[in-house]
C-alpha positions in Angstrom: -85.2 -92.1 114.7 -83.0 -91.1 117.4 -83.7 -94.5 118.6 -83.3 -96.8 116.1 -80.0 -95.2 115.4 -78.8 -95.7 118.9 -80.1 -99.2 118.8 -78.7 -100.2 115.4 -75.2 -98.6 117.0 -75.2 -100.7 119.8 -76.2 -103.8 118.2 -73.4 -103.7 115.6 -70.6 -103.0 118.3 -72.4 -105.7 120.9 -71.9 -108.3 117.7 -68.6 -107.0 116.7 -67.3 -107.0 120.4 -69.1 -109.5 122.8 -67.6 -112.8 120.5 -64.1 -111.7 122.7 -65.6 -111.6 125.7 -67.2 -114.7 125.6 -64.0 -116.2 124.2 -61.7 -115.0 126.8 -64.0 -116.5 129.6 -64.7 -119.9 128.0 -62.1 -120.8 125.6 -64.1 -121.3 122.5 -63.7 -120.6 119.2 -64.0 -116.9 118.5 -65.6 -117.1 115.2 -68.1 -119.8 116.7 -69.6 -117.2 118.5 -69.2 -114.0 116.2 -70.8 -116.2 113.4 -73.7 -116.8 115.5 -74.0 -113.1 116.8 -74.1 -111.9 113.2 -76.7 -114.6 111.8 -78.7 -113.4 114.9 -78.4 -110.1 114.5 -79.4 -110.5 111.0 -82.9 -112.5 111.4 -83.4 -109.4 114.1 -83.1 -107.1 111.5 -85.5 -108.3 109.3 -87.9 -109.4 111.8 -87.9 -106.0 112.8 -87.8 -104.2 109.2 -90.5 -106.7 107.8 -93.3 -105.0 109.6 -92.7 -101.8 107.5 -93.1 -103.7 104.3 -95.9 -105.6 105.8 -98.1 -102.3 105.7 -96.9 -100.8 102.0 -99.9 -101.2 99.3 -99.6 -104.6 97.5 -97.3 -104.6 94.7 -94.6 -106.6 93.1 -92.0 -105.3 94.9 -93.5 -105.6 97.9 -93.9 -108.8 97.5 -90.2 -109.4 96.7 -88.9 -107.1 99.7 -90.9 -109.1 102.0 -89.9 -112.2 100.1 -85.9 -111.0 100.6 -86.4 -110.3 104.2 -88.5 -113.7 104.4 -85.1 -114.9 103.3 -82.8 -113.0 105.1 -84.5 -113.9 108.2 -84.6 -117.8 107.5 -80.5 -117.7 106.6 -79.7 -115.2 109.9 -81.9 -118.0 112.2 -80.1 -120.6 110.0 -76.2 -120.4 111.1 -77.3 -120.1 114.9 -78.9 -123.3 114.6 -76.5 -125.1 113.3 -73.4 -124.0 115.5 -76.0 -124.6 118.3 -76.0 -128.3 116.8 -72.2 -128.7 116.6 -69.4 -128.5 119.4 -67.7 -126.1 119.1 -64.5 -128.4 119.9 -65.5 -129.5 116.7 -65.7 -126.3 114.0 -62.0 -126.3 113.5 -62.3 -130.1 112.9 -64.7 -129.3 109.1 -63.4 -130.1 106.1 -62.9 -127.3 103.8 -65.6 -127.2 101.1 -68.4 -127.9 103.3 -70.5 -125.0 104.6 -71.5 -125.4 108.2 -75.1 -126.4 108.1 -74.1 -129.2 105.2 -71.4 -130.4 107.8 -73.8 -130.7 110.6 -77.1 -132.5 108.6 -74.5 -134.7 106.4 -75.9 -133.3 103.0 -76.2 -130.7 100.9 -79.3 -128.7 102.6 -78.2 -125.2 101.5 -78.4 -126.0 97.6 -82.2 -127.4 98.9 -82.7 -124.0 100.6 -81.6 -122.2 98.1 -83.9 -123.9 95.4 -86.8 -123.4 97.3 -86.0 -119.5 97.8 -85.6 -119.1 93.8 -89.0 -120.9 93.3 -90.9 -119.1 96.0 -89.1 -115.7 93.9 -90.8 -117.6 90.6 -94.0 -118.0 92.2 -94.1 -114.2 93.8 -93.5 -113.2 89.7 -95.5 -115.8 88.3 -98.5 -114.7 90.7 -97.5 -111.2 89.7 -97.6 -111.6 86.3 -100.9 -113.5 86.6 -102.7 -110.4 88.3 -101.7 -108.2 85.8 -102.6 -110.4 82.6 -106.3 -110.9 84.1 
């Protein structure tokens, strides 16, 4: 537990302070690095936490927890991936009302992915209910 606490605290401070150090050396917008690191940190936490839930006995709650972690991982990796696809100089030119990935892709990919998440959760619930009925 001691090492987990140390790693979590170091991760939080690295995510919070590293963008400022990078900005001073490159001149890129701070939020470009900040959101990228936050997304990567979220994905890392989800990936590290998932095996603990995977080892639990099969249940509806285990399935929902793993789905939440998978969604969190995908969402966490989405931000750095979209930031890498966008030139840092264009971050401030993005029109308001667009999410970053919607802007990069050119269509509302966020809404499509959100619908897929919702369908996956509904499938998990349906499977759990069908198993209980059998």
